[in-house]
N, C-alpha and C positions, 0 to 999 in steps of 0.2 A: 504493499499499499504506499509506503514512504517513497519507494522508487517511482511509482505511478504519479504521485503528487509532485515529485521533483520534475518529472517529464512534462506534466501539464503546466506547471509554473513556467518552465523554460519555453514551451511552445507559446503560451499566452503572451509572454514578453516579446514575441516576434510580431504581434499584431498591435494596431493602434488602439490600445485599451489603456485609458488613464485611470486605472483602478488597481487596487492591491489584491493579489490572489489570496484567498482564504482556504478553499478546499475544492476538491473535484472528485467526482465518482462516475462510474459507468452509467449510461442512460439509455433506455429503450431496449428493444429486442431485435434489432436489425440483424440480418444474416450476413451482410457484406462488409460494411465499414465499422470502425471503432468509434463510438460516440460517448462523449463525456459532458455532464453538466458541471459547470465551474461556477462557484460562488466567489464573488469579489466584493471588496469594500470601496465604495465611491463616496468619499467625503462623509463617512458615517452612515451611509445608506447601502444596504446590501442589494447587489444586482446579480443576475445570472447570465452566463453566456454558454453557448454550445460549441464545443470543440469537436471536430470530426477528423479522424485520420482516414483518408481514402485508401481503399484496397486497390493498389495499382497493378495487381495481377489480373484484376477483373477490368478495371478502367485503364486501358493502356495509354490513353491520351488525356490525362486529368486536366491539363491546362485548357484544352478545348472544351472539356466538360464544364469547367468553371466559367468559361466565356459564354457558353450557353446559358447557364444559370444567371449570370450577371445581366445578360441581354433580356432574358425573359422577366426577371424580377423588376428591372428598370421599366420595361414596357408596362407591366401591370401597375406599378406604382404611379406612373403618369396617367394611366386610365382612371385609377381610383381618385387621384387628385382632381382630375377633370370633372369627375362625377360628384365631387365634394364629399367623398367618403374617407374615413380615417384609414391610414395605411399601416400603422405600427403593428397591428395584430392580423392584418389580412394578407400580408405578403412577407416573405422572408427578407431579413435585412442582413447583408453581408458586411463583415468588418474587414477593412483593408489591412494589408500587411504593412509593417513599418518601412520595408524596403521593396523596391521593384515596381511599385504602383499597381499591385495585383491584389485580388481578394483571396490570396492563398499564400502559403509558405511551402516551398519545395526544397527540402534539405536532404542531402544524401545520407545523413545519420538519423535525423528525426523522422523523416518521411514526408508525405504530402498532406498538409493540414489546411483546413478552412475554419472560419469562426463565424457564427451567427449570433445575433441578439436573441436571447431566450424569450419565447412568447409566454407570458405569465397568464394565469387564470384560465388556461385551456389544457386539454390533455388528449392523448390518443387512446384508442381501445384496440387491443389485439383481437378480441372477440366482440363483435357488435352485439349489444344486449337487447335491442328493440328495433322494430321497424322505423320508429321516429329517428333513431340514430342513423340507420341506413339511409333514410330520406335525406337527412342533413348532410351526411358525407357525400352522397351522390350529387346533391345540389351544389355542394362546394366544388366538386370535380367538374361538373357541368359549367359552372360559372368560370372556373379557371380556364377552361377551353374557350368559353365565350369571350373572355377578356383578351385572349390571344388571337381571336379571329381576324383582327386587322393588323397583326404584327408586321412591322415594316423595318425591323432592324436587320443586322447582318445575318446571313444564312446560318442556320443552326447546324452544328456538327452531328454526325451519327455516332453517339457515344459508344454504343455496342452494335456493330453492324448486324443487320438482319435479326434484330432482337426478337421481333414477333413474326418472323418468317416461319410459319409452322411446318411447311414441307421440309425446310432445312433442319428444323429441330427433330423431325421424325427420322430423317436420313442420318443425322448424327447418332441418334439412339441405335439405329440398325447397324451402323458402323461400329459403335462401341460394343454391341452384342457380338458382332462377328470377331472382333479382336479379343474381347473378354480378357483384359489385361490382368485382372485379379481373380479370375475363376468364379465370378459371381453369377454368370448368366443362367446356370442350371438352377440356381435357387430362386430365380424369378421368371421361369419359363412361361407360366400362366400370364404373368403381367406383360411380358413381351408379346405373347399371342394376342392379348387384348389390344395392345397398342397397334399391332399390325391390322387387326380387324377394323379399326376405326380410321384407317388410312384415307378413305374417301373424304373424311371431314377436313383433313389437313389443308388442302389448297383452296377451300371455298372463298375465304376473304382475299387471299393473295390473287386468285384468278379474277375476281371482281375488280380489285384495284388495278391490275394490269390492263383490264379491259376498259378502264375509265368509268366504271359504273358507280364507284364510291370514291369520294374525294380524299386527297391527302390533307391532313390538318396538322397543326402543332398540338401534340398530345403529351400526356404525362407518361404513359406506357408502363406504369407500375402502380396501379391504383388499388393496392391493398388498402383496406379501410383504416389501417393504422397509419396511413400517410395523410390523414386529415385530422387536424386538431379541432376538437369540439369545446365550445365554451363551457366551463364548469358550472355556471349558473343557469344559463338559458338552454344549453344543449345545441346551440346554433353551430353550424360548420363555419369555423373561423378562418383557417389557413391551410392550404395544401402544402405539404412538406416533401422532403426527399425527391429533389428535382434532378437527380443524376441521369435519369433516362428521358428527360424532356427533349424531344426531337420530333421531326416529321413522322407522322403515323396515321392511324385510323381512329376515329371516335369509337369504333366498335372494339378496338383493343382495350380502351379504357373502361368501357361498360362491361365487357366480358370479364376483365380481371376483378372488377367489383363483385360480380356474380359469384365467382369461384370462392371469394373470401367471405362474403356476407351471407350467402345462401347455404353455407355448410353448417349444420347444427353442431358439428364437432370441431375441435381444434384441428388444424390442417395436418398435424402429425399423430393424431389419435389412431392407433392401430386397430381398434375395435370398430369396424365399419359395417357390420352386419345390419341390413335393413335401412341403410342410410337413404334418406329422402331429402331433396333440396327444400328449403323453406320458401314456400310460395309467397308468404306475406312479405318476406324480405325482398324477394325478386320484384314484386310490385312496388314496394317502397323505393327501391333503387331506380326503377323505370320512371316513376313519377318525379322523383327528385332530380334525376339527370336531365329529363326533358324540360323541367322547369328551369334548371340551372343554365342550360344551353340557350334558353330563350326562344325555343322554336326553330333553331337554326339547322337542325338535322334534316336531311333529305328523307323522303318517304322510304327509299330503299334502305337507308340506315336504320330507320325505326323498325322496318319489317324484319331486320336481321338481329334484333336484340336477343332473342332466345338462342339463335345460332351462335352469336358471339359468346354467350355464357358457356355453351357447350365447348366451343373451339378453344377458348382460353383456359378452361379447366383441363381439357385434353392436353394442350400445349404445356401447361405447368406440370402435369403428370409425366410427360415425356422428359422434361428437364430434370425433374427429381430422379427419375429412373436412370437417365443417362449419367447423372452425377454419381449415383450409387455404383454403376458399372465402372466408371472412370476413376473411382477412388475418393469421392467426396471432396473435390477440389474447388467447388464453387460455393455451394450452400454450407454454412457452418453447421456441424452436427454435434449432438450432445450424448449420443449413444451409438453402439454398432447397429447398422441397419436403419438409421434414422431417415435417410433419404428414401429408402425402399418403403418405409411406413408412409412417408409423405406421398409417394407416387401412388400407392394403393388407395390412399384416402381420396386423392383427386380422381382416380378412375372410378371409385365408388360413387362419388358425387356426379360424375358424368353419366353414369348409368341412371341415377335418379333424375337428372335433367332430361334424359332421353325418355324416361317413362312419363314424365310430367309435361312433355312438350306441348301436346294438344291443349291441355288445360291452360298453360301459360299463354299460349298464343290467343286463346279465346278471351282471356282476361285482358291482355294487352289491347286487343281490338276494341274493347269497350272504353278505353281511356279516351277522353276528349281530344288529347293532344295527338292521338293516332287516327282520329276519324278523318282528317283531311290534311291540309298543310302543303308544303312545297313538294314537288316531285322532281 
């Protein structure tokens, strides 16, 4: 603990923070980066900052990633100010480094770090507890996309190439199974068979995008529900966080990823998946919140594919977990042997549930006023 605090004190000193370090501790439950909440003294008043060490094994061009975040948050801040809305809790605020004129510190010994102002009075939830929370989170993600609809800044970098290219994800899994570097394929033969059986689902969105049927937008691309902060008093969706994968993408990627996290009645690593059914009340709350947040900007074809998006992103995440299991757990942080295999089986069980419930979900969606007409 002492070594950790020494590190955090040193890193904080590299940023333009005119406050005295008091303490720091790990924060959040992210799989990729190392995140710490740091408490400081500013003239007798305690403030908190968020320090994050980026995983540069995953994000190979972290400086480009940070330029994306700086461009996107600056655009959102300008839009909020133009609308007369407060910014301090509705968009992330980067702290500049003392040297280099950048919002990050890149040090060969310390690593690659960034610093945010901590958003107080709001929190994230690893497991969404109610449809109202799902609605608020989806509304915040929809509003985030809406605020970026007229983005006119520098072109955004692709921080992880082909991040949501599901056919590529499937092919990587099949390649990993063929190589079987750790001899794990035999232990998940049924899971691999299931993944192969759903292969026709993989190219659905990619093919539509290639045909120009659905538009490319600036999207978050990692819309786990714990990437939205909810106000502790009102429950309102306050701020979208974890912007590492903000880049060009599809609105349906964002909606689908919300479905796979909010509609699962279990934690995503729960190995006991017998009889798992997707939560329809959560799905409908997500749909209503997302449509309201985007302000009616989605095309009819995008709205018609909401159920498919939920199935596809659930399938894709299952592919990713299973691939990581076969390749040696090099991407997602694990806490026990077989952790990623449990995660994959959980996602595949949720996909089965979404398939069984597809007709009912489509029927309920068709009854929403926002789906009755609109742009085509």
